[in-house]
TORKOL-4160 file (C-alpha; in steps of 0.2 Angstrom, whole numbers, padded with zeros to 4 digits, m for minus):
492
<pt num="1" X="m0002" Y="0001" Z="m0001"/>
<pt num="2" X="0010" Y="0015" Z="m0005"/>
<pt num="3" X="m0005" Y="0029" Z="m0010"/>
<pt num="4" X="m0006" Y="0044" Z="0003"/>
<pt num="5" X="m0015" Y="0044" Z="0020"/>
<pt num="6" X="m0031" Y="0055" Z="0021"/>
<pt num="7" X="m0023" Y="0071" Z="0029"/>
<pt num="8" X="m0039" Y="0073" Z="0041"/>
<pt num="9" X="m0032" Y="0057" Z="0053"/>
<pt num="10" X="m0019" Y="0070" Z="0056"/>
<pt num="11" X="m0031" Y="0086" Z="0060"/>
<pt num="12" X="m0033" Y="0081" Z="0080"/>
<pt num="13" X="m0015" Y="0080" Z="0082"/>
<pt num="14" X="m0012" Y="0091" Z="0098"/>
<pt num="15" X="0005" Y="0097" Z="0098"/>
<pt num="16" X="0008" Y="0110" Z="0116"/>
<pt num="17" X="0022" Y="0121" Z="0111"/>
<pt num="18" X="0025" Y="0127" Z="0130"/>
<pt num="19" X="0028" Y="0109" Z="0135"/>
<pt num="20" X="0043" Y="0105" Z="0141"/>
<pt num="21" X="0043" Y="0090" Z="0129"/>
<pt num="22" X="0052" Y="0095" Z="0112"/>
<pt num="23" X="0037" Y="0098" Z="0098"/>
<pt num="24" X="0046" Y="0084" Z="0087"/>
<pt num="25" X="0045" Y="0072" Z="0100"/>
<pt num="26" X="0027" Y="0076" Z="0104"/>
<pt num="27" X="0024" Y="0074" Z="0085"/>
<pt num="28" X="0037" Y="0057" Z="0084"/>
<pt num="29" X="0025" Y="0051" Z="0100"/>
<pt num="30" X="0009" Y="0054" Z="0091"/>
<pt num="31" X="0014" Y="0047" Z="0075"/>
<pt num="32" X="0021" Y="0031" Z="0085"/>
<pt num="33" X="0003" Y="0029" Z="0095"/>
<pt num="34" X="m0006" Y="0028" Z="0077"/>
<pt num="35" X="0007" Y="0013" Z="0071"/>
<pt num="36" X="0001" Y="0004" Z="0088"/>
<pt num="37" X="m0016" Y="0007" Z="0087"/>
<pt num="38" X="m0018" Y="0003" Z="0069"/>
<pt num="39" X="m0024" Y="0021" Z="0063"/>
<pt num="40" X="m0009" Y="0019" Z="0049"/>
<pt num="41" X="m0004" Y="0003" Z="0045"/>
<pt num="42" X="0012" Y="m0008" Z="0040"/>
<pt num="43" X="0018" Y="0000" Z="0021"/>
<pt num="44" X="0007" Y="0014" Z="0023"/>
<pt num="45" X="0014" Y="0032" Z="0013"/>
<pt num="46" X="0014" Y="0045" Z="0025"/>
<pt num="47" X="0013" Y="0064" Z="0021"/>
<pt num="48" X="0028" Y="0075" Z="0016"/>
<pt num="49" X="0037" Y="0084" Z="0027"/>
<pt num="50" X="0032" Y="0101" Z="0017"/>
<pt num="51" X="0014" Y="0094" Z="0017"/>
<pt num="52" X="0012" Y="0089" Z="0036"/>
<pt num="53" X="0021" Y="0104" Z="0044"/>
<pt num="54" X="0010" Y="0115" Z="0033"/>
<pt num="55" X="m0006" Y="0105" Z="0041"/>
<pt num="56" X="0000" Y="0107" Z="0058"/>
<pt num="57" X="0006" Y="0123" Z="0056"/>
<pt num="58" X="0024" Y="0120" Z="0061"/>
<pt num="59" X="0040" Y="0120" Z="0055"/>
<pt num="60" X="0045" Y="0108" Z="0041"/>
<pt num="61" X="0064" Y="0105" Z="0052"/>
<pt num="62" X="0051" Y="0098" Z="0068"/>
<pt num="63" X="0043" Y="0084" Z="0054"/>
<pt num="64" X="0060" Y="0080" Z="0048"/>
<pt num="65" X="0066" Y="0077" Z="0067"/>
<pt num="66" X="0052" Y="0067" Z="0071"/>
<pt num="67" X="0052" Y="0057" Z="0056"/>
<pt num="68" X="0071" Y="0053" Z="0059"/>
<pt num="69" X="0067" Y="0050" Z="0076"/>
<pt num="70" X="0055" Y="0038" Z="0071"/>
<pt num="71" X="0066" Y="0029" Z="0058"/>
<pt num="72" X="0080" Y="0028" Z="0069"/>
<pt num="73" X="0069" Y="0016" Z="0079"/>
<pt num="74" X="0063" Y="0006" Z="0064"/>
<pt num="75" X="0045" Y="0012" Z="0063"/>
<pt num="76" X="0047" Y="0021" Z="0047"/>
<pt num="77" X="0057" Y="0018" Z="0033"/>
<pt num="78" X="0059" Y="0030" Z="0018"/>
<pt num="79" X="0063" Y="0024" Z="0000"/>
<pt num="80" X="0073" Y="0038" Z="m0012"/>
<pt num="81" X="0061" Y="0048" Z="m0021"/>
<pt num="82" X="0045" Y="0039" Z="m0016"/>
<pt num="83" X="0044" Y="0045" Z="0002"/>
<pt num="84" X="0042" Y="0038" Z="0020"/>
<pt num="85" X="0032" Y="0025" Z="0024"/>
<pt num="86" X="0027" Y="0013" Z="0040"/>
<pt num="87" X="0040" Y="0000" Z="0043"/>
<pt num="88" X="0034" Y="m0018" Z="0032"/>
<pt num="89" X="0042" Y="m0025" Z="0048"/>
<pt num="90" X="0027" Y="m0019" Z="0058"/>
<pt num="91" X="0013" Y="m0031" Z="0059"/>
<pt num="92" X="m0004" Y="m0024" Z="0059"/>
<pt num="93" X="m0015" Y="m0029" Z="0075"/>
<pt num="94" X="m0033" Y="m0027" Z="0080"/>
<pt num="95" X="m0035" Y="m0007" Z="0084"/>
<pt num="96" X="m0047" Y="m0009" Z="0099"/>
<pt num="97" X="m0036" Y="m0023" Z="0109"/>
<pt num="98" X="m0019" Y="m0014" Z="0107"/>
<pt num="99" X="m0027" Y="0003" Z="0113"/>
<pt num="100" X="m0035" Y="m0009" Z="0129"/>
<pt num="101" X="m0017" Y="m0015" Z="0132"/>
<pt num="102" X="m0009" Y="0002" Z="0130"/>
<pt num="103" X="m0022" Y="0010" Z="0141"/>
<pt num="104" X="m0018" Y="0001" Z="0156"/>
<pt num="105" X="m0001" Y="m0008" Z="0159"/>
<pt num="106" X="m0004" Y="m0027" Z="0164"/>
<pt num="107" X="m0001" Y="m0031" Z="0184"/>
<pt num="108" X="0001" Y="m0049" Z="0180"/>
<pt num="109" X="0014" Y="m0055" Z="0166"/>
<pt num="110" X="0010" Y="m0069" Z="0150"/>
<pt num="111" X="0023" Y="m0078" Z="0157"/>
<pt num="112" X="0021" Y="m0090" Z="0174"/>
<pt num="113" X="0032" Y="m0088" Z="0188"/>
<pt num="114" X="0035" Y="m0096" Z="0205"/>
<pt num="115" X="0031" Y="m0084" Z="0219"/>
<pt num="116" X="0037" Y="m0093" Z="0234"/>
<pt num="117" X="0031" Y="m0090" Z="0252"/>
<pt num="118" X="0048" Y="m0086" Z="0259"/>
<pt num="119" X="0050" Y="m0072" Z="0247"/>
<pt num="120" X="0041" Y="m0057" Z="0257"/>
<pt num="121" X="0035" Y="m0041" Z="0254"/>
<pt num="122" X="0043" Y="m0026" Z="0253"/>
<pt num="123" X="0038" Y="m0015" Z="0269"/>
<pt num="124" X="0039" Y="0004" Z="0262"/>
<pt num="125" X="0030" Y="0012" Z="0277"/>
<pt num="126" X="0040" Y="0026" Z="0286"/>
<pt num="127" X="0044" Y="0020" Z="0304"/>
<pt num="128" X="0036" Y="0035" Z="0317"/>
<pt num="129" X="0045" Y="0044" Z="0328"/>
<pt num="130" X="0046" Y="0032" Z="0340"/>
<pt num="131" X="0052" Y="0014" Z="0337"/>
<pt num="132" X="0059" Y="m0002" Z="0347"/>
<pt num="133" X="0067" Y="m0009" Z="0331"/>
<pt num="134" X="0075" Y="m0023" Z="0326"/>
<pt num="135" X="0091" Y="m0017" Z="0335"/>
<pt num="136" X="0097" Y="m0003" Z="0323"/>
<pt num="137" X="0111" Y="0010" Z="0327"/>
<pt num="138" X="0107" Y="0029" Z="0330"/>
<pt num="139" X="0112" Y="0037" Z="0316"/>
<pt num="140" X="0113" Y="0053" Z="0326"/>
<pt num="141" X="0129" Y="0048" Z="0333"/>
<pt num="142" X="0137" Y="0042" Z="0317"/>
<pt num="143" X="0152" Y="0053" Z="0312"/>
<pt num="144" X="0145" Y="0060" Z="0296"/>
<pt num="145" X="0153" Y="0074" Z="0296"/>
<pt num="146" X="0171" Y="0064" Z="0293"/>
<pt num="147" X="0163" Y="0053" Z="0282"/>
<pt num="148" X="0158" Y="0066" Z="0271"/>
<pt num="149" X="0174" Y="0075" Z="0271"/>
<pt num="150" X="0182" Y="0056" Z="0267"/>
<pt num="151" X="0171" Y="0055" Z="0253"/>
<pt num="152" X="0173" Y="0071" Z="0245"/>
<pt num="153" X="0193" Y="0070" Z="0246"/>
<pt num="154" X="0191" Y="0055" Z="0235"/>
<pt num="155" X="0184" Y="0063" Z="0223"/>
<pt num="156" X="0194" Y="0079" Z="0224"/>
<pt num="157" X="0210" Y="0071" Z="0224"/>
<pt num="158" X="0222" Y="0069" Z="0209"/>
<pt num="159" X="0224" Y="0052" Z="0198"/>
<pt num="160" X="0206" Y="0049" Z="0196"/>
<pt num="161" X="0208" Y="0040" Z="0182"/>
<pt num="162" X="0219" Y="0027" Z="0190"/>
<pt num="163" X="0205" Y="0025" Z="0205"/>
<pt num="164" X="0188" Y="0028" Z="0195"/>
<pt num="165" X="0190" Y="0030" Z="0176"/>
<pt num="166" X="0189" Y="0010" Z="0175"/>
<pt num="167" X="0182" Y="m0006" Z="0184"/>
<pt num="168" X="0192" Y="m0011" Z="0197"/>
<pt num="169" X="0195" Y="m0026" Z="0208"/>
<pt num="170" X="0176" Y="m0037" Z="0211"/>
<pt num="171" X="0186" Y="m0042" Z="0228"/>
<pt num="172" X="0185" Y="m0022" Z="0233"/>
<pt num="173" X="0199" Y="m0007" Z="0230"/>
<pt num="174" X="0216" Y="m0014" Z="0240"/>
<pt num="175" X="0217" Y="0002" Z="0253"/>
<pt num="176" X="0201" Y="m0002" Z="0259"/>
<pt num="177" X="0206" Y="m0021" Z="0259"/>
<pt num="178" X="0221" Y="m0017" Z="0270"/>
<pt num="179" X="0214" Y="m0006" Z="0281"/>
<pt num="180" X="0199" Y="m0018" Z="0285"/>
<pt num="181" X="0213" Y="m0031" Z="0286"/>
<pt num="182" X="0223" Y="m0021" Z="0299"/>
<pt num="183" X="0207" Y="m0016" Z="0310"/>
<pt num="184" X="0200" Y="m0034" Z="0311"/>
<pt num="185" X="0218" Y="m0040" Z="0316"/>
<pt num="186" X="0218" Y="m0029" Z="0330"/>
<pt num="187" X="0200" Y="m0028" Z="0335"/>
<pt num="188" X="0195" Y="m0046" Z="0334"/>
<pt num="189" X="0213" Y="m0056" Z="0334"/>
<pt num="190" X="0212" Y="m0060" Z="0315"/>
<pt num="191" X="0229" Y="m0065" Z="0306"/>
<pt num="192" X="0221" Y="m0059" Z="0286"/>
<pt num="193" X="0229" Y="m0051" Z="0273"/>
<pt num="194" X="0220" Y="m0041" Z="0260"/>
<pt num="195" X="0217" Y="m0056" Z="0251"/>
<pt num="196" X="0209" Y="m0065" Z="0264"/>
<pt num="197" X="0193" Y="m0050" Z="0262"/>
<pt num="198" X="0179" Y="m0047" Z="0250"/>
<pt num="199" X="0169" Y="m0031" Z="0251"/>
<pt num="200" X="0149" Y="m0034" Z="0248"/>
<pt num="201" X="0135" Y="m0022" Z="0251"/>
<pt num="202" X="0131" Y="m0029" Z="0268"/>
<pt num="203" X="0126" Y="m0045" Z="0277"/>
<pt num="204" X="0113" Y="m0051" Z="0265"/>
<pt num="205" X="0124" Y="m0048" Z="0250"/>
<pt num="206" X="0138" Y="m0059" Z="0258"/>
<pt num="207" X="0125" Y="m0074" Z="0262"/>
<pt num="208" X="0119" Y="m0072" Z="0246"/>
<pt num="209" X="0136" Y="m0073" Z="0238"/>
<pt num="210" X="0141" Y="m0087" Z="0248"/>
<pt num="211" X="0123" Y="m0096" Z="0242"/>
<pt num="212" X="0128" Y="m0092" Z="0225"/>
<pt num="213" X="0145" Y="m0099" Z="0224"/>
<pt num="214" X="0145" Y="m0114" Z="0235"/>
<pt num="215" X="0127" Y="m0120" Z="0239"/>
<pt num="216" X="0120" Y="m0132" Z="0228"/>
<pt num="217" X="0100" Y="m0138" Z="0226"/>
<pt num="218" X="0100" Y="m0151" Z="0239"/>
<pt num="219" X="0115" Y="m0147" Z="0251"/>
<pt num="220" X="0110" Y="m0147" Z="0268"/>
<pt num="221" X="0113" Y="m0131" Z="0276"/>
<pt num="222" X="0110" Y="m0130" Z="0298"/>
<pt num="223" X="0105" Y="m0115" Z="0305"/>
<pt num="224" X="0100" Y="m0109" Z="0322"/>
<pt num="225" X="0080" Y="m0111" Z="0328"/>
<pt num="226" X="0075" Y="m0097" Z="0330"/>
<pt num="227" X="0087" Y="m0086" Z="0319"/>
<pt num="228" X="0088" Y="m0075" Z="0305"/>
<pt num="229" X="0073" Y="m0075" Z="0292"/>
<pt num="230" X="0081" Y="m0067" Z="0279"/>
<pt num="231" X="0096" Y="m0079" Z="0280"/>
<pt num="232" X="0085" Y="m0094" Z="0278"/>
<pt num="233" X="0075" Y="m0089" Z="0265"/>
<pt num="234" X="0093" Y="m0087" Z="0255"/>
<pt num="235" X="0098" Y="m0104" Z="0259"/>
<pt num="236" X="0079" Y="m0111" Z="0254"/>
<pt num="237" X="0080" Y="m0099" Z="0238"/>
<pt num="238" X="0097" Y="m0106" Z="0234"/>
<pt num="239" X="0087" Y="m0124" Z="0234"/>
<pt num="240" X="0097" Y="m0133" Z="0252"/>
<pt num="241" X="0087" Y="m0143" Z="0263"/>
<pt num="242" X="0085" Y="m0131" Z="0280"/>
<pt num="243" X="0086" Y="m0140" Z="0296"/>
<pt num="244" X="0083" Y="m0131" Z="0312"/>
<pt num="245" X="0094" Y="m0133" Z="0327"/>
<pt num="246" X="0086" Y="m0127" Z="0345"/>
<pt num="247" X="0096" Y="m0112" Z="0354"/>
<pt num="248" X="0097" Y="m0112" Z="0374"/>
<pt num="249" X="0103" Y="m0097" Z="0386"/>
<pt num="250" X="0121" Y="m0103" Z="0380"/>
<pt num="251" X="0116" Y="m0103" Z="0361"/>
<pt num="252" X="0117" Y="m0116" Z="0349"/>
<pt num="253" X="0114" Y="m0133" Z="0355"/>
<pt num="254" X="0131" Y="m0140" Z="0347"/>
<pt num="255" X="0127" Y="m0159" Z="0352"/>
<pt num="256" X="0111" Y="m0158" Z="0342"/>
<pt num="257" X="0121" Y="m0153" Z="0326"/>
<pt num="258" X="0133" Y="m0169" Z="0330"/>
<pt num="259" X="0119" Y="m0180" Z="0328"/>
<pt num="260" X="0115" Y="m0172" Z="0312"/>
<pt num="261" X="0131" Y="m0174" Z="0307"/>
<pt num="262" X="0132" Y="m0192" Z="0309"/>
<pt num="263" X="0116" Y="m0195" Z="0299"/>
<pt num="264" X="0118" Y="m0184" Z="0285"/>
<pt num="265" X="0131" Y="m0175" Z="0276"/>
<pt num="266" X="0132" Y="m0156" Z="0281"/>
<pt num="267" X="0138" Y="m0143" Z="0268"/>
<pt num="268" X="0135" Y="m0127" Z="0279"/>
<pt num="269" X="0132" Y="m0120" Z="0295"/>
<pt num="270" X="0125" Y="m0104" Z="0297"/>
<pt num="271" X="0127" Y="m0095" Z="0317"/>
<pt num="272" X="0129" Y="m0080" Z="0324"/>
<pt num="273" X="0139" Y="m0083" Z="0339"/>
<pt num="274" X="0141" Y="m0068" Z="0347"/>
<pt num="275" X="0123" Y="m0062" Z="0350"/>
<pt num="276" X="0110" Y="m0075" Z="0344"/>
<pt num="277" X="0098" Y="m0068" Z="0334"/>
<pt num="278" X="0085" Y="m0065" Z="0340"/>
<pt num="279" X="0088" Y="m0071" Z="0358"/>
<pt num="280" X="0104" Y="m0062" Z="0361"/>
<pt num="281" X="0113" Y="m0074" Z="0369"/>
<pt num="282" X="0130" Y="m0079" Z="0367"/>
<pt num="283" X="0137" Y="m0092" Z="0361"/>
<pt num="284" X="0148" Y="m0103" Z="0376"/>
<pt num="285" X="0166" Y="m0105" Z="0373"/>
<pt num="286" X="0164" Y="m0123" Z="0375"/>
<pt num="287" X="0150" Y="m0126" Z="0361"/>
<pt num="288" X="0161" Y="m0114" Z="0351"/>
<pt num="289" X="0178" Y="m0126" Z="0351"/>
<pt num="290" X="0166" Y="m0140" Z="0347"/>
<pt num="291" X="0158" Y="m0133" Z="0333"/>
<pt num="292" X="0177" Y="m0130" Z="0326"/>
<pt num="293" X="0181" Y="m0147" Z="0328"/>
<pt num="294" X="0165" Y="m0153" Z="0320"/>
<pt num="295" X="0167" Y="m0144" Z="0305"/>
<pt num="296" X="0186" Y="m0151" Z="0305"/>
<pt num="297" X="0181" Y="m0168" Z="0308"/>
<pt num="298" X="0164" Y="m0168" Z="0294"/>
<pt num="299" X="0170" Y="m0155" Z="0281"/>
<pt num="300" X="0157" Y="m0142" Z="0282"/>
<pt num="301" X="0157" Y="m0123" Z="0281"/>
<pt num="302" X="0155" Y="m0112" Z="0296"/>
<pt num="303" X="0146" Y="m0096" Z="0291"/>
<pt num="304" X="0149" Y="m0085" Z="0304"/>
<pt num="305" X="0137" Y="m0069" Z="0305"/>
<pt num="306" X="0144" Y="m0057" Z="0318"/>
<pt num="307" X="0133" Y="m0043" Z="0315"/>
<pt num="308" X="0136" Y="m0031" Z="0331"/>
<pt num="309" X="0153" Y="m0038" Z="0337"/>
<pt num="310" X="0159" Y="m0020" Z="0341"/>
<pt num="311" X="0143" Y="m0018" Z="0354"/>
<pt num="312" X="0148" Y="m0026" Z="0371"/>
<pt num="313" X="0144" Y="m0021" Z="0386"/>
<pt num="314" X="0150" Y="m0032" Z="0402"/>
<pt num="315" X="0166" Y="m0036" Z="0395"/>
<pt num="316" X="0179" Y="m0042" Z="0383"/>
<pt num="317" X="0168" Y="m0052" Z="0373"/>
<pt num="318" X="0173" Y="m0070" Z="0365"/>
<pt num="319" X="0183" Y="m0067" Z="0349"/>
<pt num="320" X="0176" Y="m0074" Z="0334"/>
<pt num="321" X="0176" Y="m0091" Z="0328"/>
<pt num="322" X="0186" Y="m0086" Z="0314"/>
<pt num="323" X="0200" Y="m0081" Z="0326"/>
<pt num="324" X="0202" Y="m0098" Z="0331"/>
<pt num="325" X="0200" Y="m0107" Z="0315"/>
<pt num="326" X="0216" Y="m0116" Z="0309"/>
<pt num="327" X="0208" Y="m0126" Z="0294"/>
<pt num="328" X="0201" Y="m0112" Z="0285"/>
<pt num="329" X="0181" Y="m0119" Z="0288"/>
<pt num="330" X="0175" Y="m0101" Z="0293"/>
<pt num="331" X="0168" Y="m0088" Z="0280"/>
<pt num="332" X="0166" Y="m0073" Z="0292"/>
<pt num="333" X="0153" Y="m0058" Z="0289"/>
<pt num="334" X="0154" Y="m0041" Z="0295"/>
<pt num="335" X="0145" Y="m0025" Z="0294"/>
<pt num="336" X="0146" Y="m0007" Z="0297"/>
<pt num="337" X="0128" Y="m0003" Z="0293"/>
<pt num="338" X="0126" Y="m0012" Z="0313"/>
<pt num="339" X="0138" Y="0003" Z="0317"/>
<pt num="340" X="0134" Y="0017" Z="0308"/>
<pt num="341" X="0116" Y="0016" Z="0299"/>
<pt num="342" X="0107" Y="0003" Z="0290"/>
<pt num="343" X="0107" Y="0016" Z="0275"/>
<pt num="344" X="0126" Y="0013" Z="0273"/>
<pt num="345" X="0126" Y="m0005" Z="0265"/>
<pt num="346" X="0143" Y="m0009" Z="0268"/>
<pt num="347" X="0149" Y="m0026" Z="0274"/>
<pt num="348" X="0163" Y="m0038" Z="0272"/>
<pt num="349" X="0168" Y="m0056" Z="0269"/>
<pt num="350" X="0184" Y="m0064" Z="0277"/>
<pt num="351" X="0188" Y="m0083" Z="0272"/>
<pt num="352" X="0204" Y="m0092" Z="0266"/>
<pt num="353" X="0213" Y="m0083" Z="0251"/>
<pt num="354" X="0207" Y="m0095" Z="0237"/>
<pt num="355" X="0188" Y="m0095" Z="0244"/>
<pt num="356" X="0191" Y="m0076" Z="0241"/>
<pt num="357" X="0195" Y="m0078" Z="0224"/>
<pt num="358" X="0180" Y="m0089" Z="0219"/>
<pt num="359" X="0168" Y="m0077" Z="0228"/>
<pt num="360" X="0174" Y="m0064" Z="0220"/>
<pt num="361" X="0173" Y="m0071" Z="0203"/>
<pt num="362" X="0155" Y="m0074" Z="0206"/>
<pt num="363" X="0150" Y="m0058" Z="0212"/>
<pt num="364" X="0153" Y="m0050" Z="0196"/>
<pt num="365" X="0140" Y="m0061" Z="0188"/>
<pt num="366" X="0128" Y="m0049" Z="0200"/>
<pt num="367" X="0137" Y="m0033" Z="0204"/>
<pt num="368" X="0154" Y="m0030" Z="0195"/>
<pt num="369" X="0163" Y="m0020" Z="0208"/>
<pt num="370" X="0154" Y="m0012" Z="0222"/>
<pt num="371" X="0156" Y="0005" Z="0228"/>
<pt num="372" X="0174" Y="0009" Z="0227"/>
<pt num="373" X="0174" Y="0027" Z="0230"/>
<pt num="374" X="0164" Y="0023" Z="0247"/>
<pt num="375" X="0175" Y="0009" Z="0251"/>
<pt num="376" X="0190" Y="0019" Z="0249"/>
<pt num="377" X="0181" Y="0034" Z="0260"/>
<pt num="378" X="0180" Y="0021" Z="0275"/>
<pt num="379" X="0196" Y="0015" Z="0273"/>
<pt num="380" X="0203" Y="0034" Z="0277"/>
<pt num="381" X="0190" Y="0033" Z="0293"/>
<pt num="382" X="0199" Y="0016" Z="0298"/>
<pt num="383" X="0216" Y="0023" Z="0296"/>
<pt num="384" X="0216" Y="0040" Z="0304"/>
<pt num="385" X="0204" Y="0032" Z="0320"/>
<pt num="386" X="0188" Y="0040" Z="0317"/>
<pt num="387" X="0179" Y="0022" Z="0316"/>
<pt num="388" X="0186" Y="0018" Z="0330"/>
<pt num="389" X="0183" Y="0031" Z="0340"/>
<pt num="390" X="0166" Y="0032" Z="0335"/>
<pt num="391" X="0163" Y="0015" Z="0342"/>
<pt num="392" X="0172" Y="0019" Z="0358"/>
<pt num="393" X="0159" Y="0034" Z="0360"/>
<pt num="394" X="0144" Y="0024" Z="0356"/>
<pt num="395" X="0147" Y="0009" Z="0367"/>
<pt num="396" X="0145" Y="0020" Z="0383"/>
<pt num="397" X="0130" Y="0029" Z="0375"/>
<pt num="398" X="0121" Y="0012" Z="0370"/>
<pt num="399" X="0126" Y="0005" Z="0387"/>
<pt num="400" X="0116" Y="0019" Z="0396"/>
<pt num="401" X="0101" Y="0016" Z="0385"/>
<pt num="402" X="0101" Y="m0003" Z="0388"/>
<pt num="403" X="0103" Y="0000" Z="0408"/>
<pt num="404" X="0089" Y="0013" Z="0407"/>
<pt num="405" X="0079" Y="0003" Z="0394"/>
<pt num="406" X="0080" Y="m0013" Z="0405"/>
<pt num="407" X="0077" Y="m0005" Z="0421"/>
<pt num="408" X="0059" Y="0003" Z="0413"/>
<pt num="409" X="0054" Y="m0015" Z="0409"/>
<pt num="410" X="0059" Y="m0021" Z="0424"/>
<pt num="411" X="0050" Y="m0009" Z="0433"/>
<pt num="412" X="0033" Y="m0006" Z="0421"/>
<pt num="413" X="0029" Y="m0021" Z="0414"/>
<pt num="414" X="0037" Y="m0036" Z="0425"/>
<pt num="415" X="0022" Y="m0045" Z="0427"/>
<pt num="416" X="0020" Y="m0047" Z="0408"/>
<pt num="417" X="0037" Y="m0049" Z="0400"/>
<pt num="418" X="0052" Y="m0061" Z="0404"/>
<pt num="419" X="0070" Y="m0054" Z="0398"/>
<pt num="420" X="0086" Y="m0056" Z="0402"/>
<pt num="421" X="0099" Y="m0040" Z="0401"/>
<pt num="422" X="0109" Y="m0042" Z="0384"/>
<pt num="423" X="0128" Y="m0043" Z="0388"/>
<pt num="424" X="0129" Y="m0032" Z="0372"/>
<pt num="425" X="0122" Y="m0029" Z="0356"/>
<pt num="426" X="0106" Y="m0015" Z="0353"/>
<pt num="427" X="0092" Y="m0024" Z="0357"/>
<pt num="428" X="0082" Y="m0034" Z="0371"/>
<pt num="429" X="0073" Y="m0051" Z="0367"/>
<pt num="430" X="0056" Y="m0050" Z="0377"/>
<pt num="431" X="0045" Y="m0064" Z="0380"/>
<pt num="432" X="0026" Y="m0058" Z="0382"/>
<pt num="433" X="0013" Y="m0068" Z="0393"/>
<pt num="434" X="0005" Y="m0079" Z="0380"/>
<pt num="435" X="m0012" Y="m0070" Z="0382"/>
<pt num="436" X="m0003" Y="m0055" Z="0374"/>
<pt num="437" X="m0009" Y="m0054" Z="0356"/>
<pt num="438" X="0006" Y="m0047" Z="0349"/>
<pt num="439" X="0002" Y="m0045" Z="0331"/>
<pt num="440" X="m0014" Y="m0035" Z="0338"/>
<pt num="441" X="0000" Y="m0026" Z="0351"/>
<pt num="442" X="0009" Y="m0021" Z="0335"/>
<pt num="443" X="m0005" Y="m0015" Z="0325"/>
<pt num="444" X="m0012" Y="m0004" Z="0339"/>
<pt num="445" X="0004" Y="0003" Z="0343"/>
<pt num="446" X="0007" Y="0009" Z="0328"/>
<pt num="447" X="m0009" Y="0018" Z="0328"/>
<pt num="448" X="0000" Y="0028" Z="0343"/>
<pt num="449" X="0014" Y="0031" Z="0335"/>
<pt num="450" X="0028" Y="0018" Z="0339"/>
<pt num="451" X="0033" Y="0004" Z="0329"/>
<pt num="452" X="0036" Y="m0015" Z="0337"/>
<pt num="453" X="0038" Y="m0031" Z="0329"/>
<pt num="454" X="0022" Y="m0041" Z="0327"/>
<pt num="455" X="0035" Y="m0056" Z="0332"/>
<pt num="456" X="0028" Y="m0067" Z="0318"/>
<pt num="457" X="0048" Y="m0067" Z="0310"/>
<pt num="458" X="0052" Y="m0077" Z="0325"/>
<pt num="459" X="0037" Y="m0091" Z="0325"/>
<pt num="460" X="0041" Y="m0108" Z="0320"/>
<pt num="461" X="0030" Y="m0124" Z="0320"/>
<pt num="462" X="0042" Y="m0132" Z="0333"/>
<pt num="463" X="0046" Y="m0115" Z="0342"/>
<pt num="464" X="0032" Y="m0104" Z="0347"/>
<pt num="465" X="0039" Y="m0092" Z="0360"/>
<pt num="466" X="0029" Y="m0075" Z="0362"/>
<pt num="467" X="0045" Y="m0065" Z="0359"/>
<pt num="468" X="0051" Y="m0050" Z="0351"/>
<pt num="469" X="0067" Y="m0040" Z="0348"/>
<pt num="470" X="0064" Y="m0022" Z="0356"/>
<pt num="471" X="0078" Y="m0012" Z="0350"/>
<pt num="472" X="0083" Y="0002" Z="0363"/>
<pt num="473" X="0099" Y="0010" Z="0354"/>
<pt num="474" X="0092" Y="0021" Z="0340"/>
<pt num="475" X="0082" Y="0031" Z="0353"/>
<pt num="476" X="0085" Y="0043" Z="0366"/>
<pt num="477" X="0081" Y="0042" Z="0385"/>
<pt num="478" X="0065" Y="0050" Z="0383"/>
<pt num="479" X="0058" Y="0040" Z="0370"/>
<pt num="480" X="0061" Y="0024" Z="0378"/>
<pt num="481" X="0050" Y="0031" Z="0391"/>
<pt num="482" X="0035" Y="0037" Z="0379"/>
<pt num="483" X="0039" Y="0021" Z="0371"/>
<pt num="484" X="0037" Y="0008" Z="0386"/>
<pt num="485" X="0022" Y="0019" Z="0393"/>
<pt num="486" X="0013" Y="0017" Z="0378"/>
<pt num="487" X="0013" Y="m0003" Z="0378"/>
<pt num="488" X="0009" Y="m0001" Z="0396"/>
<pt num="489" X="m0006" Y="0007" Z="0394"/>
<pt num="490" X="m0010" Y="m0002" Z="0376"/>
<pt num="491" X="m0009" Y="m0018" Z="0389"/>
<pt num="492" X="m0017" Y="m0011" Z="0404"/>
């Protein structure tokens, strides 16, 4: 079909010369809409640029630019001496059906996928001013000015191209890994070099990366019960068989793990030995040593999630499992997100050199290299002692808030809550009287301007404690007082 289309089709085109979008792009959009809706068909000849410009009372160059835009995209084709046509490769469609589709973008795709129950919805609701959260730091205490200065310096120094003009090491920049190695060797008793360290965007990325690189479908992964659901979801998504081991006041029951190892091959054990999540208890020294011995005997990986090592109040904390690992069985994961703010996605993995090399190669498939500018800024803060000074300062602040909060719970809620004063960390594990519906309490508290967990994330078929984590570190003393007052009033 090569006869000119009837000009009245274009008569109702509306072009707004005062709009931000250029007129030629408005015209291109309108022509594209006509093609998609079937008003003009495959092979149909369009008016010449002079003719259409006269019809629409616009400049001929504007029409030529609109045609050129659609020619570039493949919607139109031109023939020298013959004119401009709708591409012969555009299939004709039923205009009414196409209109219906274009009017409302689909919510459900035409293909199928598996929406597993463990893939929880993303919560977009902002927390109210009062919050007894999962155990987050107070960003008001973070060295934000120093961090800003260090980040800015990275971008203002000479030699930008060698540092940032091309891709770097997927394990992270060498200066950051060197600074982090020195810091971990001093604070945690490690004996690392930069080759033992890989920078990741927080603990969850570290877990996911290890699952991608080292866990195969059908592998057995053992974790604490109750435990951290987000970690468990990663194991399930990797196709692993997940087995839970109970926790008591001294951490994971390692004797139960031994029984499992005798019955089947275990690939990895996920553990939070410093402050068990969610109960905050510490893994006792004899169980730590036995866990390392079992890993060496049965050949399983220990994934040590040490999310808040720097916050321990009672005495000097037990060193991580990784510090006593003589056979390279432990993959250690830490995070600055728990030190500064959850908004700072900065974590790290520590493992044997060839494991880090393998993880770095797999990491490229997901995230080419991370944020080297951010990493190098953190390296400056580690090297000049800013991080260490900040942690010393916040440790005393958080200890004061812990003591104050636990005293409030004891005096105001002693009849309905059982808890132990945590030796460290940023939250209290509180078990409420069974008569209290935590889900209902959470909803009512939210309406009163207080966020607290509904406890569902800590429920298992074999574990039904009516407990939640009450984070105290992110709230000043007056907010903690008001929060407890709301809980007491709602329960009364």
